[in-house]
Structure formats: C-alpha cells, structure tokens
C-alpha positions in Angstrom: 27.8 156.9 -109.4 24.0 156.4 -109.6 23.8 154.8 -106.2 26.0 157.4 -104.5 24.0 160.4 -106.0 20.6 158.7 -105.4 21.4 158.0 -101.7 22.8 161.5 -101.3 19.6 163.0 -102.6 17.6 160.9 -100.2 19.7 161.8 -97.2 19.6 165.5 -98.1 15.8 165.2 -98.2 15.7 163.5 -94.8 17.8 166.3 -93.2 15.3 168.8 -94.5 12.7 166.7 -92.6 14.2 168.2 -89.4 12.0 171.3 -90.1 9.0 169.0 -89.6 10.1 167.6 -86.3 8.9 169.0 -83.0 11.4 171.7 -82.0 13.7 170.5 -79.2 13.8 172.4 -76.0 17.4 173.4 -75.5 19.3 173.7 -72.3 19.9 177.3 -71.1 22.9 178.7 -73.0 22.7 176.0 -75.8 22.8 177.2 -79.4 19.4 177.8 -81.1 17.9 174.9 -83.0 18.4 176.0 -86.7 15.5 174.1 -88.2 12.5 176.3 -87.3 9.4 177.2 -89.3 7.8 179.3 -86.6 9.9 182.4 -87.4 11.2 183.8 -90.7 13.6 186.7 -90.7 11.9 188.1 -93.8 8.2 187.1 -93.4 8.0 187.8 -89.7 9.8 191.1 -90.3 7.1 192.0 -92.9 4.3 191.5 -90.4 3.1 188.1 -91.7 1.3 186.3 -89.0 2.9 183.3 -87.2 0.3 180.9 -88.4 1.0 181.8 -92.1 4.7 181.7 -91.5 4.5 178.3 -89.9 2.2 176.9 -92.6 4.4 178.1 -95.5 7.5 176.7 -93.8 5.9 173.3 -93.3 4.6 173.2 -96.9 8.1 174.1 -98.2 9.7 171.5 -96.0 7.3 168.8 -97.0 7.7 169.5 -100.8 11.5 169.6 -100.3 11.6 166.3 -98.5 9.3 164.6 -101.0 11.1 166.1 -104.0 14.5 164.8 -102.8 13.1 161.4 -101.8 11.4 161.0 -105.1 14.4 162.2 -107.0 16.7 159.8 -105.2 14.4 156.9 -105.7 13.8 157.8 -109.3 17.5 157.9 -109.9 18.1 154.6 -108.1 15.5 153.0 -110.3 16.8 154.5 -113.5 13.9 156.9 -114.2 14.5 159.9 -116.5 12.2 162.2 -114.5 14.5 162.2 -111.4 16.0 165.5 -112.6 12.7 167.3 -112.5 12.0 166.0 -108.9 15.6 167.1 -107.9 15.0 170.6 -109.3 11.7 170.9 -107.4 13.4 169.7 -104.2 16.4 172.0 -104.6 14.3 175.0 -105.5 12.0 174.6 -102.5 15.1 173.9 -100.3 16.7 177.2 -101.3 13.4 179.0 -100.7 13.0 177.3 -97.3 16.5 177.8 -96.2 16.5 181.4 -97.4 13.2 182.4 -95.7 14.0 180.5 -92.5 17.7 181.1 -92.5 20.1 180.3 -89.7 23.9 180.5 -90.1 24.2 176.7 -89.4 22.2 176.1 -92.6 24.8 177.6 -95.0 26.0 174.1 -96.0 22.4 173.1 -97.0 22.2 176.3 -99.1 25.5 175.4 -100.8 24.4 171.9 -101.5 21.0 172.8 -102.9 22.5 175.7 -104.9 25.2 173.4 -106.3 22.5 170.8 -107.3 20.6 173.5 -109.2 23.7 174.7 -111.0 24.8 171.1 -111.8 21.4 170.1 -113.1 20.5 173.2 -115.1 23.7 174.8 -116.4 26.2 172.0 -116.4 23.8 169.3 -117.3 25.6 167.1 -114.8 25.5 164.2 -114.2 25.3 162.9 -117.8 22.9 160.1 -118.6 25.8 157.9 -119.3 27.3 158.5 -115.9 24.1 157.6 -113.9 22.5 155.3 -116.5 19.3 157.2 -116.9 
C-alpha cells in the first residue's frame, strides 16, 4: 500500500506540473487547455492584474508539485512527515484548482479534497498500513 500511495502522490504532483508548462496552441475549434495560470475566474474578475494572477498561479502550482513529490518520496522512504507535505500539496492544489478552475479539473479537485479528508478527519492511511 505504501508504494501505491507514494507513487499516486508523485503522479498527482506531476499532473499539477501541467500548469507550469508553456500553454499549447490549440487548433481552431479545439477545447481550451484547462491548465492555465494566466486567467482566474475570481481574481481576474476582481480586477487583479494579469502579472499578479500569473505569479500567484505559478507559485501555487510550484508549491503543489513540490508538496506532492516530497510527500510521495517521504512515504516511499518511510518518513513520518510525509502527511504534512501531502496536506500542503493538497491544500495548495485545492486553492490552485479553485482559483484557476476549468470543468476538466473536477477530478483533480475531488482527488485533492479526498486526500485532505482522508488525512485530517479519517486519519487514513494508518501507520500500520503504510509502515510509517
């Protein structure tokens, strides 16, 4: 179970790295690329400048990626602090996905939300289950 969850956290972090990639230019009529930090439905709507919107999005994406990579690595190597890193990653993920929301990202919101609930309220996975 430790390996499965550790690798899952790492892959979830890598997917969030899509926010840090150069935005692909779509073909005419193609669906919009969902991972964008240059526009926020909330911040842009409140008049926050595009430079600040982009900077905050990149920062949230970077912290999310690092949080999940560190959490996954910590879990794989049996470190007790992996939970704290996973909570940081999941919290920043929810903030990122919420502020820069696109309907395609609903699964990511569900995963990060489920991680927060599992780690905080359910105290899952148990130390016996993952060996840390």
